[in-house]
N, C-alpha and C positions, 0 to 999 in steps of 0.2 A: 445612609448605610446600605450597602448592597446585600443581596440575599445570602451571600457567603460570609457576612459579618465585616467585610472590609469597607473602608470609607472611600467613596468616589472622589475623584480629583476635583470635581466641580462643586462639592459640598460647600466649600468655603466661600464660593461665589454667590450663594443664596443671600439676598439682602435681608437685613434685619426687618422684622415687621414694624410697620409704621405705628406710632402711638395713636390711640383712638382720639378723635376730636370730641371735646367736651360739648354736651348739648347746649350749655349756656355759658360759653367761654367768655362772653362779654359782661357777665353778671358777677358782682361781688356781694356775697351775703354777709352782712355785718350783724353779729350777734352781741347784744348788749348784756353784760354780766356784772357791771361795776356797782350796782346798787348795794346799799348797806344790809338789807335783809334783817333789820332789827326785830321785826315781828315774829320771826322764827324762834327767837329766844334760844340761840344755839351758838356754840363755838365753831361749828362747822359752817363754812360758806353755804349760803342758801342753795346755790345751783349744784352743789355736790351732794345734797340730800338724795338718798336712793329712791327710785321709783321703778317697780317691776324689774329689780335686779341690776339697774344701771343708774349712775348719777343723773340727776335731772338734766344737766347740761348735755349729756351724751345723746339723749333723745332728740334734742334740738340740733346738735351738730350732725347727727345722722340724717335728719330730714333735709338739712341744707346740703350735705354731700350727695344725697340721692338725686338732686336735680342737676348734678354735674356743673357747678358754677366754675368760673375762672379762678375765684378766690373765696375762701371763707376766712373772715376776720373776727376774732374775739376781742372786744374791748374789755380790758382788765383794770381793776382798781385795787386799792389796799385790801378790800375784803374778799377779792376773788383771785389774788395773786397765786394761790395754791394751784390754779388751773394750769399755770405755766409749765410745770413739770410734765403734766399729762398730755398737753396739746401743742407744745411749742414746735414739735417736728411734724405735726399734722395740719395745722392751720397757721395763718398769720395772726399777729397780735398787735394791739394798739393800747397804749397806756393812758388811762384817765386818772390823774392824781387825786381828784376829788369828784365825788358823785354829784355833778352839777346838772344832771338831767339828761334826757334823751338827745336833745339837740347838741349838747356838748360832747356826748359820746359819739355821735355821728361825725362831728368836727374832727375829733382826734383820730378817727379812722381814715380820713381823707389822705393824709400823707403816705399811708401804707398801700393805697390802691395801685394796682398795676396800670401801665399806660393803656392797655387794651380794654379796660373796664368802661362800659358805657352806661350801665345801670347799677345802682346801689340798692339792694334789698335790705331793709332793716327789720330784724326780728328780735325776740327776747329770749334770753337764757332761762328765764323762769316761766316760760310757756311750753311745757313739755308735751302738750297735746298736739301741737302743730305737726303736720305731716307733709310728706313730699307732694301729695296730691294738691294740697292747698297752695304750696309754694309754686308748683307748676302752673296751676290755674292763674296765680297772680302774675307770673312773668309772661305767660302766653297771652293773657288779656292785655297786659301792658304793651306788648309788641304789636298786637292787632289794633289797638285804639290809639297808640302813640301819644299819650298825654305827657305832661311834664312830670306828673306825680300820680301814682295809683295807690289808693288806700284801702286796706282790708276792713270791711264792715261786717258786723254780725247783727242779725235782727232779734231784738229782745222785747218781750212784753213790758218789762220794766227796765228802763235804761240804766238805773242804778248809778254806780260811780263812773260810768263810761262817758267820754266826750260825745256830744251830739253834733251832727252836721248842720251847719247854717246854710240856707239856700236862698237864692234869688231866682224865682221861677223854678226851672229844672236844673239850674247850675248850682254846684256846690261852691260856696265862696269862703268857707272857713269852718272851724270847729269850736264849739262852745264847751268849756269844761263844765262838769256837772254842778259844781258849787256856784257857777255863774248863770245857770239856766233856771228861770222861774216858770217855765211853761209846764202845763199839765198835759199828759199824754193818755189818750183813751184807747189807743190801739198800738200794736207793735211798731217799733221804729228801728231803722238801722243806726248803730252806734259804732264808734271808732274802736278798733281792736288795738291800735297802735302800730301794727305792722304796715309797711308801705314799700313801694318801689319808686325810686327817683332817678331822673337823668343825672348822671355823674357830673357832667360839665355844669349843669344848672345848679346842682347842689353846691359845688365849689364856689360859685359866684354869689350864692345867697345865704349860706349857713352863718356867715359872720353878721348878717342882719338880724339874727334872732335877738330878742330883748329878754332881759332877765326878769323872771316873775317875782311876785311878792315873797315866794319861798326861796328866792335866790337861785333858781334853776332856769335852764334854757330848754324849752319844749320843742320837740320836732313837729308837733301839730301846728305850730305857727306857720310852718312852710306851706300849709294848705292855702292860707289866705294870700301868701306871697305868690304862689303859683296861679291862683284864681285871678289875680290882678295882672298877670303877664299876658301880653299879646301872643296869641297862639292860633295856628290854623284849625285846630280841633279843640274840643273841651280840654282845658289844661289839667283838670282834676277828674280822675276816673274812680268810681266806686267798684270794688270787687267784693262780692258777698260770699262769705264762708259760713260753715256750721258754727253755731254759738259756742261750742266747747273750745274752739280754737282760741278764743279770746280769754280763756280762763288762765290767769296768772296764778302763781303760788306765792303767797306772802306770809302765810302762817301754817300751822300744822293741820288745821281743818281743811284748808285748800290743798295741802299736800295729799291728804287722804282722798279728797274728791278727784284729783288728777290721777291718783293711783287706780281708783275704781274705773275710770274711763279707759285708761290704757290697758288694764287687765281684761276688761270686756273686749277690747279691740283684739288683743292677743288671742284670747280664747276663740273668738269668732273666726279669725284667720285659720287657726288649727282645724276647727270643725269644718270649714269650707274646703280644707285640703284633705279631708277624709279621716279625721280623728274623731272618735266618739268621746264627748265629755258629758258624763251622766248628769252632773249638777254644776254648771259653770259658776254659780254663785259661791260655791264652797271649794272651788279649784283655783289654785294660784300658780300661774305659769310665768316665769320670767321671760324677758324679751328675747334672749339668745338661745332659748331651748328649742331643740329640733325633735320632731316626733314623726314617725313613719305612719303610713296609711293603715287603717283598720286596727290601730291600737285603741284600747278602751281605757279611759281615765276615770276611776271611780271617785265618789265624793270624798271631800276632805283631804285631797292630795295636793302637795306642794312640789313643784319642779323648779329648781333654782339654778342660777348661774348658766354655764355652758353645757348643760346636760343634753345628751343625745340619746334618743330612744328609738329603737327599730320598729319594724312593722309587726302588726298582729300580736302586740303585747297586751297584758292586763296589769295595770298599775293601780294599787289601792284596794280597798279604801284606806284612808288615813296613812298614806305613805309620804315620806319626804326623801327626795332624791336631789342631790346637789353636786354639780360638776362631775357627773358620772356618765359612763358610756354603757348603754344597755343594748344587747343584741336583739335579734328577732325572736318572737314567740316566747318572751320571758314573762313570768308571772311574779309580781312583787306584792305581797299581801301585808298591809299594815306594818311596814318596816322602814328603816332609815338607812340610806346609802350615801356615803360621802366620798368623792374623789376616787372612785373605784371603777373597775370594768367587769361587766357581767356578760358571759358568752350566751349565745343563742340556746333556746330550749332548756333554760335553767329556771328553777323556781326558788323563791326566797320567802321566808316567813310563814306565819305572821310573827311579829314582835322580834325581829332580828335587827342587828345593827352592824353594818359593814362600814368600818372606819377607813381613813385614807390609805391608799396604796394596796387595796385588796384586788386581786385579779382572779376571776373565776372563769374557768373554761366552759365550753358548751356542755350541756347534758349533765348538770350538777344539781343536786337537791340540797338546799339549806333550809332546815325546818325552823321551828319556833324557838325563841330565846337563845339565839346563837350570836355571839359577838366575834368579829374578825378584825384584825388590824395588820397591815403590812404582810399579807399572807397570800400565797398562790395556791390555787386548788386545781387539780387536774381533772380531765374529763371523766364522767361516770362516777365521781366520788359522791358520797352521801354523808351529810352532817345533820343527823336527825333533829337533835334538840339539846338545849341547855348545855352549850359548850362555849369555851373561849379558846380561840386560835389566834395567837399573836406572834408575829415574826416567824412565820412557819412556811415551809415549802412542802406541799402535800401532793403526792403523785396521783395517778389515775386509778379508778375503781377501788378507792379506799373507803372503808366504813369507819366513821368516827362515832363511837358509842356515846350515849347520853352522859353528860357530866364530865367529858374530857376537858382537861385544862393544859395548855402549854404554859409552864411556869417560866416565862421568858425574862424576868427581871431578877438579877441576883443581888440587888441593892446598890450596885454601881453602874452596871450597863445592861442593855438588852442583848439577849442571846437568841440564836436561831435554832428552831427545831426542823429537822428534815425527815419526811416520811416518804418511803418509796412507793412503788406501784403495788396494788393488790394486797395492801396491809389491812388487817382487822384490829382496830383499837377498841378494847373492851370498855364497858361503861365505867365511869369514875376513874379513868386512868389519869395520873398526873405525869406529864412529860417535863422533866426538869432540864431545861436547856442550859448549855448546848447539848443536844442529843440527837441521834439518828436512828431511825427504824428502817432496816433493810427491806428490800422487795419481798413480799409474801410473808412477812413476819406477823406475829400476833401478840397482843397483851391480854392478860386475864383481867376480869373486873376488879377494880380497886387497886390496881398496880401503881407503884410509884417508880417510874423508869428514870434512872440516874446515869446509866451507861449505854453505849451503843448496843443495838440489838442486831445480830447478824441476820442476813436474809434467810427466810424460812424458819426462824426460831420462834418459839413461844416462851414468853416471860411472864411470871406471875409474882405477886408478893410485894412486901415493903422491906427493903428495896427489891425491885423486880429482879428475878434470876431465871435463866433459861431452864426448862425442864425437858423439852424434846423438840424435834423438828415438827413442823406442822404437816398435816396430811397433804395439803396443797403442794408444799415443797417436795415431800416424799414422792408424790405422784409424778411431779415434773422430772425429778431425778431418775425415777424408774423408766420413764419414757426415753431418757437419754442413755440408758444402760449403765447407770452408775450405781444402782442398787439391785 
């Protein structure tokens, strides 16, 4: 567009921007989700259990997407079919009719692979602690070493239920399952996490060789022995060591809690390194999608949920809960609960107030203790001191809401709206029986029950409220205009 607002003749000739090249376009990340998950003792599919505000599987999918692979494939089964609605447009899917093990899950994913895929990375939908750094390290190491198969290992003092690597000299030649291993270990050893990266062409040629275990399942770990026995110019099997937590799967509620603890520590640390003060991280719960500006201080016992956005230089808490809300800069929220609402900058809330969904508060507003709002808009400079309920209301600028004010918004059939203009003074214990409107500059006496519209500048008192005179504020304004 030219400086005069017209469109140049050559604007249409500018070519569209080229799509960015994916960093790992030749990699398909296959996420296994078809396990039964019976130990969770839940009607909810295991990978849909929430952790840090997101379904477990979402943490894994995001880690996979972050490395920019050519494909992300979810293997789905009868117990995880519910994922289809959420992920069908975002990733590719492969159907595993029966949970016949990790090897079978990899096999059903092969027909879904794009022709350009050279590496297949296999990870697990119930391992939510996996992160993009681990997956990047895995693929980078695999490219550099060029094995047939790279397997992610973690070093543990006690190998526990994890598979152990069998070696001949320095070479890895297979994996021994825990129940088959009778060795005693006196020092930490690397164990198999289950995650791996395999050459796609080799996987296609060898996955059908997997043998069925005594449990009736096909295990991907058997491919390690197949790879080790293959003639290859380099070591055919490469070990990639990761942090121990990466191997933590979630099979029951205790492991769910353990994973949640790790992820919340990771989230808090990221915010603190970005310039947020968290006074007591152990008592502060912040969901994965929460955004917080620099120099904001989060006091103990605070929970920030969903897609909450908090500006800079705020003070939140102690003991506050904020869910799916947008908070401006320099806002103070003391011991209050805010849901699906917007709070303007330089506003203070609480303590002990509850802002329910669809509340919109402009900048420079004071909301004191024991105030409840719902589906209400508050103009700049307004004060709602304490002990009031404002539901389905439109409140203007520079309004004073006296203690005990109630908008009586429900008539037994439907909700009705209250409208309050600018510069209105609402006396203590006023009942506003909606639908009702208070004009600009009007006033209500303490204890009034307002059932009819109040004209601008009028003072109303009583039960029911009746006008008694124009307010001084209105009179002064009229005098300045020469009308009195």
